[in-house]
N, C-alpha and C positions, 0 to 999 in steps of 0.2 A: 679622707682628711689629710691635708698636706703636713709636712714636718713642722712648718712654721705654726700651723694651727694646733698641732699636737703640743708643741713647746708652750704656746699660750695657755692651753687648757691645763697643762701640767703645772705651770708657774702659778696660775690662779687657784690651783688646788682642786680643779674639777675632776681630775683623774688621779689615781694613785701611781706611785712609782712603778709598780709591777705592771699595771695596765699600760702606762707610758712606754715601758720597755717592750712589751708584747706588740703594741702598735707600731713601734719603730721597726721591729723585726719584720713585721707584716709588710712594711714599705720596701723591704729588701736589704735593710742594714743588718750586719752580722750581730750576733748576740753580744759578744764582747764589746763591740763598738757602741751598741745600744746601752749597755750598762755604764760604760765610761761617759757617754753622751748624757745620760740621766743625772750624772753628778755635777754637770754644768748648768748653772741657773743663770739665764740672761736677766738683765735688769728688770725688776718686777714692774716699775713704773712704765718702762718702755713697752712691756708686754700688755699692760692694761690700756695703753694708748694705741694698741694694735699696730705697733711698729714692727716690721719684720726684723728677724735676726740678721746680723751683718752677713754678707755673702761668704765670708771665710769662717762662719760658725761651724760648718762641717763640709769638708772638701774631699772629693775623691779624684775628679778629673783635674789634671794640671798639677796636682800636689807633687813635690819633689823633696826627697829626704836623702841626706848624705851623712855618713857617720863612720867613725873608727876609733878604737881605743882598747882599754882593758878595764875589767871589773874584778872584784873579789866576789865569788858566787856564794850561794847558800851553803855549799859544802867547804867553804873557806879555801877553795882553789882559785887559781888565776884563770880568767877567761879573756881571750882576745877576740876582737870582732871588727868587721869592716864591711861596708856595703853602701848600696845606693838603690833608690826605688823611685819610680815616677808613676803617678796615676795615669790611667788610660784615657780613652780606650786605645789599645789594651794596656793594662798595667805592665811594667817591665822593671828590671833591676837585677842586681847580683847581691847575694848575701853570703857571708862566710863567718864561722864561729869555731873557735878551738878552745877546749877546756884543757889546760896544761897539766892539771893534777890528777885526772882520773887514771887509775892503773890500767883500765882497758882502753884508754885514749878516746877522745871524742873530737872528730873533725868533721864539721858540717859544711856542705855547699848547697846553695839553692839550685834548683833546676828550672824554676819559674816563680813569678810573682802573680797572685791571683787578685789581690786587692791592696790598696794603699788608702787609709782613711787618716785625715788630718783635722784637728780641732783644737781650740784654745784649752789650756789646762793650767789653772792656778798661776796665771801671769806668764806662762810660757806657751809652747805649742807641743802637742802630743801627736805622735804618728803610730798607727797600728798597721804593720805590713804582714801579709799572710801569703802562703804559697806552699810548694812542695820542694823537697830536696833529698839529698843522700847523706848519710852519716857513715864515715869510714872509722872503724874501730880495729883494734888488734884481733877482735873476734870475727871480723868480716864487715860487710857493707850492707846497710839497710836503707830502704826508702821511708820517707816520713813526711808528715805535715809540719809546718812551723808557723809560729806567731811571734813576731818581734815587736816589742813596744819600747819606743824611745821618746824622751822628753827633752825638749830644747829650751833652756832658760837663758839663752844668749851666750856670747863669748865671755870668758875664755872656756867655758864648758865645765867649770868646777861644780855646778849644781845639776848638770845634765844627768839623765838616767838611762839605763839599758836593761832590757829583759828579753830572754829567748825562752820559748816553750816548744818542745818537740813532742809530737804524738804520732801514733800509728806504729811503724816498725820499731820505733825507739821512744822511750819515755824519759824526758829530761826537762828540768826547769831551772834556770840559773838564779831565779828570783830577781826582783827589780832593785837595782843598786846604783848609787852615784858612781860616776866614772872615777877610777883611780888615775887615768890618763886618757887624753883624747878629747873629742868634741863631737857633738851632734848638731846638725843644722837642718831645720825644717823650714822650707820655703813656702 
């Protein structure tokens, strides 16, 4: 079953959200992207007329994301970030994040980008960027996986959001927050 057919079945109520997510993952979509995708409901009347979702409903190839700025994290510390990513094949980009308040220091740099997923989100565009990187701390350096979630609500960026999660050799989650300064652009 294609993604468009899955969307139609989900919107018509023929399959549950859980089944919808499972089937999206079976098509090769990551679990976090499938969960976010399940929160987007295309126009029900259009689905009933069997009109396909717009081409930009979910993109990987050709997606481009640029961002930079600051947030206040879940720990009430300042986090600075900057980066860019482009969907493949192969996906590529550079990501950097620094938490300025942690006593042990946290300075993350990506070593690669493995996926870039872009989709509409509450009147804006959301991008989920994944890959591998290294974290430098006063305690040493560790390799890790990362997931960056950004939302672009247009210029000047006052409603844009940023989140970074690190797993593997380091466990860290900034939480999703509006930018204190900066901008996110999802093309």
